[in-house]
Structure formats: C-alpha cells, structure tokens
N, C-alpha and C positions, 0 to 999 in steps of 0.2 A: 550125688545130692549133697548140698551143704549140711554140715552138722551144726549143733548148737554153738560150738565155739567159733565157727566161721560166721554164724549168724549174729553173734554178739556185737561186733563193731558196726554192722549194718543197722541193727536195731538202734544202737546209740545215735548214729548219724541221723536216722529218720526221726527219732524222738526230738532231736535238737534243731531240726529244720522248721522254720516258721511256716505255717500253712493254715491260718485261720480260714474258715469257710468263706469262699468268695475271693480269697487271696492265696490260692493253692499253687500258683505258678512255680515257685522255687522247688516245691516237693514234686510236682508233675515232671519238671525237667530232670530232677535228680533221679526219680524213678525210671524215667526213660533211659538215662545213662546206664543204669544197672541192667535193664532189659536188653539193651543193645549188645551186651556181652554174650547173650544167648540166642538172639534172633535178629534178623534184618527187618522184620515187619513190625515197626514201632511207629505209633502216631499219637497225636493229641487232637481230639475232635474240637469242634467249635465251642462247645460248652466248657472244655478244659479237661475232660476225662483222658487219662493216659492209657493207651491200649497197646499190648504186645500180643501178637498172634503166632501160634505154633501149629502149623498145618499137620493134620492127622494123616494116617496111612490108609484110611477107609472113608471115601466120600459119602458112603451111605450111613455112617455112624452119626448120631446127633452131635452138634457142636455144643461146647460147654464154655461158660464164662465163669471164671473164678475172680472174685472182686474183693477189694478192701478200700475203704474210703481214704482219700488223700487228706481231707480237711480235719480241723479240730474245732472245739469250742473256744470261746474267748469273748472279746468285747469289741464294740464299735463306738468310737468317740461321737458324742452327741452335742457337746457344748464345751467351750473353753471360757473360763471366767476371767475377769480383769486381773486377778492375782496370778494367773498362769496355771490354775488347777484344771484338770481335765475330768469331765463327767462323761459317763458312758452307759450303754445298755448291753445286755448279754447277747451273745451269739451262741445259740444252742443251750443245752441244759447245764448252766453254770450254777453251782450251789453257793448261795450268798453267805452261808454261815462260815465258810472257809476263807473268805476274801480279805477281811480287814488285816492289814499288816503284811500281806504277801508281796513278793517282788514280781514285777511285770516288765514286759518289753513293749514299747509303744512304737508303732510303725509310722514312717513319714511318707510323703508323696513320691519319693524317689526309691522306695524299697528298703531304706535303712531302718535301723531300730535303735531306740534310746531307752536307757534304764529308767525304771520308775517304781513307785511303791503305792499300793492302795492304802490310803490314810486310815488311821484308827485312833480313837481316843484312848489316852493312857489309862491303865487300869485303875490307878489310885484316884482319878477324878471322875470315875463313872459312878452313877447312882446305882443302888441295888437293882432297880428295874432295868437299867441299861446293861448291866452285867449279864443278864439272862435274855436280852432281846437280840434278835437277828435283824440287822438293819436292811431295809429294802434296797435294792440295787440303785435306785434313783437317789439315795442319800449318800452313796459312796463316791469317792473321787480319787484320781491318780495324781501323785506329786512327782514331777520329774526334776524338781529343783529350780524350775523357771520362776522368775520374779514378776512376769507380766504376760498378758495375752500376746502382746507384740513379739516378745521373745520366743514364745511357742510357735507362732506363725513363721517367724524367721528361720526356725529349724525345719520347716516344711511339714509340720504337724497340723492337720486340718480336721474339721468335723468330717466324719466318714472314714477316717484312718483306722487301722486295726490295732488292737492291743492283745497280748497273749500272756499266759503264765511264763515267767522267766524259765528258760531251758535248764533242766537239771537231770543228771544221770548219776546214780550211785549203785554200787554192788553190795547186796546184803549177804547174809550167810548162805553158803552153798551156791546154787545157780539162780538165785532170785535177784531180779533187777527192779529198782524203784526209780521213779522220776516223772517228768512231765510228758504227757501225751503219749503214753504207751498205747492207749486206745487208738487203734488204727495203725500206729507204727508197727505193732506186732503183726497185724495182718499183712501189711505191705512187705514186711520182712519175710513172711511165709510165701508171698508171691515170688520173691527173688529165689527162695529155696526151691519152689516148684519149677521155676524156669530152669534152674540148674539141672533138675531131673529130666525135664522134657527135652533139653538140648542134648542130653546123653542118649535118651531113648524116647522117640516120639510115641504118643498115644495113638490109638486108632481114631479117636475123635479129634477134630480140630479144637484147640483150646485157646481161648482169649483170656489173658491175665490183665485185669483192669484196675487202675486206681481211679476211683470215682470222686467227683466233686459234690459239694452241697449236702452230704449226708446229715451233718449236724444242723443244717439250715432248713431244708425242706424234704430231704430224702428223695429227691427227684433226679439227681444226676445220673444214676444208674439206668434210668429209663432211656435217656438219650444215648448212652453207650450201647444199650441193647438194640436200638434202632440202627446204630452204625454197624455193628457186627452181626446183627440178626441171629443171636444165639438161640439155641433150643432149650437150654436149662442153665441153672446158675447155682454156684456155691458162694455164699457170702461169708467172708472170714472176719467175724466179729465175735469175740469171746463173751460168754455170759459172766456176770459178776460172781466171784467166789463168795460163798456164804459160810466160810469156815472160821471166821473171827468170832470172838466172844459175844459181840452184839448181834450176830446173825445165826450162829450155829444152832441147828435144830428148829429154827423158826422160819427161815426164808426158802431155802432149797438144800439139796444134798450135794451141790457142786463145791469142790474143794480144789485149791491150788495143789499141784503135784499129783493130781488124780487122773491126768490125761485130758484130751480135748473135750470141751463141753459142746454138746449139740442141742440147739434150741428147737423144741418141737412145737412151741406156741409162744407168740408174743403179741401184745395188743396194747395200743395207746388210745385211750378214750377221751382225752382232754381236748376236744375240738377236732381231733384227727380222725378218730374212729377207723383205725386201720392197724394192720399187723400182718403176721404171716403164720399160717398153719403149715408145718413142714410137709413137703411132698413125700409120701410113703415110699415111693420107689427110690428116691435119693437116700432116705434113711436106711433102707435095705442095702443099698449099694455101700454106704459107709459102714454099716455093721459087718458086711461081708469083708470089706477091706480091713476092718479092725481085727476080725478073726484071722485073716491071712497074715497080718503083720504083728499080731500080738499086742496091739495098741488098745487100751481100754477106752470106752466111750462113756462120758457122764451125760445123763439126760437132764434137760432143763426146760422149764415152762414158767412163764412170768407175764404179769400184767405191768403196765406202766412204761413200756419201752417199745420201740420198733426200730427197723433198720431199712437199708436200701431195698430189701426184698418186698416190703409192704407195697410198693408201687411197681417195682420191676416185674412182679408176677402178673400184672395186668396188661403187659405189652403183648401186641400181636394176638395170637390165638390163646395166649396164656403161657407163661414161662414157669415150669417147675422150679422151685427154689427151696433152699435150706440154709440156715445160719449155723456156723460153728466156729470155734476158735479157742485160744488158750484162756482159761479163766483168769480174771484180773481182780485184784482188791482195790478198793478206794477209787472206783471209777469216777471220772470227771473231776477229781480233786487235783491239786498241783503235784501230788506224789502218788501216782498209780503204781501197782506192783504186779509183776508177772514171774512165772517160773520158766526158765529156759528149756527145761525138760519137756514141759507141756507144749511150749512153742515149737520145738523140733518135731514133736509127735503130730501136731496139726498138719504140717507140711507133708510128712510121710504118709499120714492117713489120706489126705486129699489126693496126693499123687497116686497112691494105690487104687483109690476109687476111680480116678481118671483112666488108669490102665485097664480097669475092668469094664469100662463103659464101651458098649459096642452097638451095632445096628439093631439088636434085638431089645434094647432098653425101651420100656413103655413110658412114653411121656404123659399118658393120661392120668387123671386124678384117681381113677379106679383101675389099677392094673389087673389084667386078666389072670 
C-alpha cells in the first residue's frame, strides 16, 4: 500500500488539476489513468463518474463503493462587460469574504485557462463602512487584463465558462500541506492508496472505487454511480473540518489535525435542502474494529450546515448504508486549505482494513441484530 511520501506527489497533482463542478473531465481522465495501474476494470459513466472495480473473492459478500468527489467549488461566468471585466456567480459553497484580490484561472471554450484576479478596492480609498463590509458576489468581478468585451470573446471566453482558484501547493512544517482544492483531492488520493492495497490483496467483497461528479453542485452524482455498479454499501471519503485553530478550539468540535481520521456520525443541511446523513451503525462498528486492529485512532464528528454525496446516495435502491470519513482539513473551501499527510495515510489504511473485514455476514439493515 502506498505510504504518505508516495501519496504526496499524487495529492499535489490532483490539487492542481482543474475540475470545477460540471467540468470534471480532466480530473476524471487523470483518475482513471491512476486506477488502470491497479485494475483493468475502469469506466466513466454517462454522467461523468469515474469507476474502478476490484472483484472480490466471495460472491456472497456485499459489494462496497468507496467514493470521493472529483469536482470543486468555483465560479461560472454570467456576464462580460464592454470593458472586458468578467462577472460571475458561485458554484458551490464559496466564501465571499476571502475573494477580493485573489488569483483565479478562467477557462475558455477549448479547455484552456487564463490568469485573472478578482478585483478589489484599494484599502486607502475605502470608507470605514466598506472596510468591514463583505461584498456580495454579484458586486465582484474578474480582471484578466483584457481591454474590451471583444478581446475576451476572441480568447474563447464566454458566458458559462468556468473559473477556479489559482492552483497552489505549499509544504508547511512537518507533513502538513496547504493549497487549493485539498477538499476531495485528499479523498481521491486515498482512493489511489486503497487501489494499491486491493491490487496486492483482494478483499472478499467486490469494491468499486469511484470519483463522483457534482458533489459541490447538487450532491447527486453518486446516485448515478450507485445505479451503475449496484453497490450494497458505501464509504464516502470527505474529511470533517478541523476545529483546533484559535477561532474554533473548544467551541465547534473536538476534531483536530494530526489526531487521525475523522468519522462523521451526523450531518445535516437545512437551507432548502433538508438532507444529510446519519451514519450506519454497522459501518461505524466495522471502522472501529478496523481501528483497533491497526492502532489507528478515530475522531468522532457531528455537525449541522453541511452534507455530502451520502445524503442522496443512501436513498438509492432498497437503501444504501453509508458513512463519511476522511482526513480533517483546516480552512475548508478557502483558496488555501490545509491537511496533515499522516492523517491522510491513516484514512486509506483504516478503510482498507475495514474492507478486508467485510464479509457475507455483514448486516446491511439499519438495526443490526
């Protein structure tokens, strides 16, 4: 199985690959290239989900899907003014307060990207009220240096094109990594790690490693992947936010970077969605047993205000037992997220150990006997 140093360059490449929700093609293809090193059964379904299958040794064991989303948050261009400035709306949960002055990349119709900046008013000409105000996203604009709308259009940039945070990767003290779009790049890296384990030693259960589309848009892509592979249960690799910084410590949760994988027992989003996931107790037990076997600690997490692919995935077929877990990250959805490589390595080891424990006697019901 890949260790954290072998995972480092994979994580970096995935972080730097453009993959706005709805534009995941480059990431889906790159993910499939990695999976083909470990299995011949690799496909991309009609919606764009990338699926790698590892046949199990026991046809009676329940099949498992381990997923991480391919896509990222970002922006969709909505208007180009006569001066060549680009206006946009958010794709996913973009925090407006971090946007003014940041570097972005703007996509064109041919798949290329162009440097840009989200404009901001100079500090010394802001009024006291403006200095403390967060501008709504409709007031923000991207400057790519163009002098006119015609120049922008000649570059192949149109309304409906994507824009993303400028790719960034830096190494902090120890084994901590910061940069753009660690959210999901971490989970995708874990899928490669798990693939390396399954290629060496098959599980009893058939395992589908899946990069899903649209998690940041509608959280519906995993539903279609489940219809393709007809899985019996699912692990979603999406780490909880670490709450160990001065602004959150002791107030939000007990989850800390460097403390091991975070397992989400409950999440819920009530702003129009009214959905979430309550973790399947049988899967939690499986992870706890795997943690005891491997010596990997588990951090428990419960939170409102968020959901993941599992919110809708669990409603497919007769019901799919689901659980979310991953490496805790700091500064989620900002241009500079942060993760600990030690946590990341432990996530893959923990899930692999759980997959190896999965057998025909696993109870898929909500109320195990």
